[in-house]
N, C-alpha and C positions, 0 to 999 in steps of 0.2 A: 721670351716673353712674349713676344709682338706687343708691347706697350701695355699689357697688363701687371701691377704691381707685383711683388710676391706676395704679400699680404693678402690682395685679392684673391690672387689664385690660389693660397690656402685655404682663404674662407668659401670659394667657391666648391674645393675638393671636399672640406669635411659636409658642407652641406651636401653634395651627391652622396657621398657614403653613409651619410645618416639616410636618406631617402632611399638607398637599396637596403636597408635593414629591414623597410614595414612596407617592401612591395609584398604584395600578394603572388603569390604561386605561378596564379595564371600567364601574371606579367612577364615573371622568370622564365614561363615556358618549360619546368621540369616538375616530372609527375609525381617524383616522389617525396619531395621537396617541402613542407611544411614551413612557411614564414611563420615568424612571429607574429603579425597579425592574424591569421588565421586560428591562433590557436584560443579556444577559452582560458579566460581565470577561476578555475573553480576551487570554494572554500567546502571543508566537509564540518557539517555539528552532528558531534554524536558518533564518532571514528571507532570506537573500539571492537563492536561488533558486525552486524550486514552494514553500515555506514562505511566501516573499513573496506570493506569487499566492494562496497559501489565503487569506492574511489578508485580499486583496483583494476577496475574495468573501463575506466577513463582516463588512463594513463599518457595515452595519445594528447593529451591536453597538458594546460599548467594547473597542477595542483598547488594553491599560493596559500592556503591556511587550514589548520588544524583547530580542531575546536571539541573537545571531550571533559565530563567533569571529572573522572576519572582516568589519570594516567597511567597508571599500572595496567588497564584496560586495554589503552591506546597506545599500550608502547609499540606493538608489533607495526601500528599503523604510523607511529612517528619515525620508525626506524626505517620505514620504506620510503617514506619524503622526509629528510632530515634538512632540506633545506626551507620548508614550508614553518613561518610561523605559527606558534600553537599558545591556543588560549583555552580558559575554563568555562569562559561567560560569552555565550555567541551574541549578546548585544554591544559588548564592547569590540569583537572582534568587528562585525561589521560597522559601527562606530569608524573604527582607528582604521581599520584598511582599506582605503579606497580604492584599490585596484581588482577589486571580485566581480566577476561578472556575473557568474552563475552558482548556488547553495545546492550541497547535497545534505538532505535532511534525515539522518539515522538513529536517532534518539528514539527511547521509550515511547509508546504511544499519548501518553499527557503531555507531552512536551513538541508534537510534531505541528500544532496549527500554532503556536506561539512562536515558533522558530520560523514556519516557511511566511507569517503571515510580516513578519519582521524582515525577511530578504523581500518580500513580494512588494512593502512598501516601498523599499529602495530601489525597486525597480528590476532585479535581480530576477534569473530567471531560477527556477525552482524543482528540483528531484528529490521526491519526499517519499520513502517508503511508507508501507501499507499497515495495515490500513489507515489512510491517507488523515485522519483525526480521531479524537477521543468519543467525541459529542456530534450531536447531528446539525446542531446550528453551527458549529465550529466548519464540515464538510461543506454545509449552503454558505458560509460565509467567505472559506477560503476559496470556494469557486469562481464568487463574483468576483474577488477582488485581482485574483488570476486574469480573469476575460478583462475586465476594467483596464488593468495595468498592462495588457498585450503584452506578458512574459510568456515564455515559452516553459511548459509542464511537463510532468511525465509522473505514475505512481509506479513506485517498486513491484506491482504486480508481473514478474519477468516473464512468466509465463506468455502474456500475451504476445510474442513475439514469434510463437513456435507455430511450425507449418500444423502439426495437429491441429490447432484451435481452428486454424481456416478451413481446412478439410472437412473438420465438423460442422462448421455452417455451412458450407457448400451443400454437405449433406441433407442438414435439417432443411435450408430453404428450398432445396431441391425435391422436398418432399418424401425420401427415403422411407422413413416410417409413416409416414402419415402426418394426420393430425396431431400434434402433442399436446396433451391435457396434464402429464404430470411429470414432476422429475425430481429425486431423490439423490440426495448430497450428504458424502459424509467426510470424515475425518477420525484419525484414532488419536488426536490430540484432545487435548491437553496432555503433554509429555512435562508437567512439571506440576507442582502441588497446588491444587484445590480444593473447595471444601474446607477451609482450615479456618481456623481464627487469628487474631492478632497477637503476636506473642508480648509478653509481659517483660519480656528482658531488653534492657537500653545499653547491647555491648559498646564500647569505643568505635568510633570511627577511626575506618583506616587513614594515615594519613597521606594516600593517593588520593582522597577522594573527597570531594567538596560535595557533601551533604544536602546541605540548603539548595546549592543550584541543580542537583539532581532531582529533590524533589521540586523544583520550577513552580509552576503553578499549583500544584497540588497540595491540599490541606499538610500543614505540618505534621509528622509524625516522628518517632525518634528512628535512627537508621538500627536496621537488623539484617544480617544476612541472608535472610529468608526473602529480602525482596532482589537482590540482585547478586549475579549478573543473570538475565534470560526470567529468572521466575517471579518479576514483575509482571508477567504477560498475564498472571492467575488472579492479580485483584483487584478489584474495580476501580480504586483510584489512580491507578498508572496502568494496567492494561484495557483488554480487549475480549480473553480469554480465547477457548480455542476457536469460535465463530470470529471474532476479529482478526485471530491470527491468518486462519485459513481460506474465512469465507471470500476474501478479496480475490483469491486465487482460484476456488472451485467455482464459486459463481458466476465470476468471469465468464466464462465462453456459455454461460448459461444465460447471462443478461444480454450477450452478444448473439448468440444464435437463435433467441427467442423473443429479440429486442423486446426486454422488458424495458417497463419506467416502474413508477412507484407502486407497491403491492397496495392493495385495499383494507388488508388485513391480516394480522401477526398475532399468535399464539404460541404457548412453549409449555412444557413438563418439564421436569428436568429433578436430578437427585437431591435430597437435602442434607443437611449437615447441619447439629447444632452446636458450636462450640460452649465452652464449660461456663462462659460468663453469660449465658442466653436462656431464657426458661420454655417451657414450652407451647408457652402461649404464645412465644413471639421466635417462630423457626427458621425468621429469613437471615440467611447471612450476608450481614454488609460488608464483611470484610473480601471475602475472594468468589471467583463464580463457582457453578457447581461442578460435580465431578464429571457429570455427563449432563446433553439436555438432547431434546426434539422439539425442534422447532419448524411452526408451519406459517408460509406464506400463502394468500390468495393474490393474485393478477387479475385482472380485468383481459376483456377481449383486446386485440392489438391488429388492428388492420386486418391483415391474412390469418393472425393466430387466435385461435379459442381461448377462454380463460385458463388457468393456469394456476395446479397446487407444485406449491414446491415445497420439500419436506426435508431439513436439516438435520443429520445424527451427528453428536459427537461422544469423546469418552468412552468410546470402544462401541457404542452401539450402532448398528448397520439397520438397512431393510430388508425384507425379505428376499431370499432368492428367489426368481420366478424359475419356474419348472422348464423353461425353454434356454435358460442357461446352464449349462451341466457340471456337475461339482468341480472337477478339476480346474474351473476356468476360476482363479483368482478375480475378486470384486474390487477393482481399483487397482491402488498400488503403494506404496510407505508413504506417502500422505493423504492417503484418501482416493476418493473416486467419484462419480456421477454417474446414474440411469437414468436415459430418456425414454418414457412409456409414450410412444404412438398407438395409432388407430392401425397401422400396418406393422408394428415390430416395436425393436428395442434398441436402443443403441447404449452402448458401456464404453466406459471411458475410465481414465486414470484422473488425477487430479485437477493437472493442467489439461486438460482433455487429449492427452496423451496417454501412451502406456495402457495397451488392448483397447483403442478404439476400434470396434468390431460393432456390425446390426444383428441382431437376434429374433427370431430362430436363424440359425443357420443357410436354410435353404434362402432366404430371402437375403442372406447375404451375398451367395453364388449367384444369384438371380439379378440383382442391383446393377445396372450400369453406372459407373461413375460420372458424375456430371464436369463440364470442364473447372478449370480454376477462375475464377469470377473477382475473388479478393486479391490486394495487393500482397506481394510479400513482403515481410519485412528486412531491415536491414540488418537487425537487432536493439534488442531495447532500449542500451545506453546510447549506442549509435543512431538511432530515432529521436532521443532529446537533444543531443549535440546537435544534432544538424539543424533541428529547429530553432535554436540558441541562436544558430548562424543565419537567420533568416527562411530556413528551407521548412517544408510539409510541417505543420504541427503532428505530437508525437502521437500515438495510437491512442495510448492508456493517458491523455492528460487530462487535467481536473475536469473540464465539460463533460466526460466520461467518469472519471475515478472517482468526482465528488457524488455524485449519483449511484453509483455502486456502492461505494461507502455508507451513503447512508441506508440503503437496503439491509448491509451487514447487520450493522448497528441497532436498526429496531430490533433485530431479533434480541438485541441482550438487552431490550427495554420490555420484551415480552417476558424473558428472564428477570427481570428485576420486579415485574407490577405482579407476575403473577397472575394477569389476566387478557382475555383477548382482547388485543385493542385495534379499532379501527381507524386507518390512518388518511389524513388531510394533507396530501403532501403541499398541494398550493398553498395553503395557509400555515402548514407546517406547525400541526395542531394535531389532538386527537379527537375524534369525534365525540366517543362514550366514555371517556376518561380524561377529563381534562387536569386531575393531581398528578395526572404524568408528563405534562408538558414541561414541568419543571427541570425535567431530568433531560431534558434535549438541548439544555444550556449549560455550561460549564460556571462554576463557582470557582476563581479564581484566587489566591492568595492575592494579599496586599503585595502590590509591588510588580504586579504581572498583570496584562490585559491582551487581549487578543488586537 
């Protein structure tokens, strides 16, 4: 031992072994080896549906905690990550489990903001499903809080990483169809019931469901299977309708390609339905979104771009087919599509900027010389966020981008709710012509819940 005691030798050996366990992979010089210190500790909030799917795309990291109010629906995710502790209340999970680095929020829309904010306030990185929030005030507040905390964020509009959306932007910026003054966007959603009233029955709550926690910050109402799973999207208290569900996907490439800021006005027309308990002198349905709607946004001049009219259609409504597009060409895809109208032609694409991305008329497409690739290509929507969490570049749909995008989407729902044309003052977050609508920008949380 050359003068070193056995006890000292063992102590030094143990210290050395411990140090080796946390050495980063670049020190070890093994390209495929990922040291424990290089992995994120990720927790999931709302893991039974899309949130569980998100976590399955992050298996390269440590999934250290799972939270869901419906353990029957979450069973598949629980089985996939058996070592992760299980919780029903995300507040308890965040309080008790100190090893969490980052959080994935996959709850219904009305819980997004309170869950994400709870994580932000503890300095956790956040991946939140779309739409980012249920109310405009929440989107504005969450965006500011994340920026101040210096955390890595990403919204779950997964199409933002696609090659086609970048090609679309490059074509528009290259002047492929000239000045774009009009865009039509649509989706066949909702694919769940809307235009219905509140049920009168109050059936027994399933044993595996914590109904009060599922309601979270929303006003109390009795459990009914008409709310879940997924059918909550059609209810004003919980979801954001067809526009909220698909708008953050379909508006994504429109906002990016045309460099849209906030709209100056928004108005809507929509189908109506009068539940039995309402009278014909009060036709508004305050329970669920309409079965179909048409929303019109107006955007001002933006640097090199002229004013823009953006029209949104859902529930099976579609824009008229232009004469330049042959009848055998499908307008969009299963989830919807968009039509850009310029003074030199049109671009038709699917819901995520893909599936049928093409310039019309055909002669314009044949003559067009593709521009060089100028936008960086994505390493993957989930990997962008993981890399950002580890100190890399910010993810492309971080909250500074996703927050304003969500606000634009939610403004359309307020136009549907009020039934009037709204003139929007984004800087001061108010309506210039209809101050009565300002109250709907803010959430009204149940006692015990806050942002």
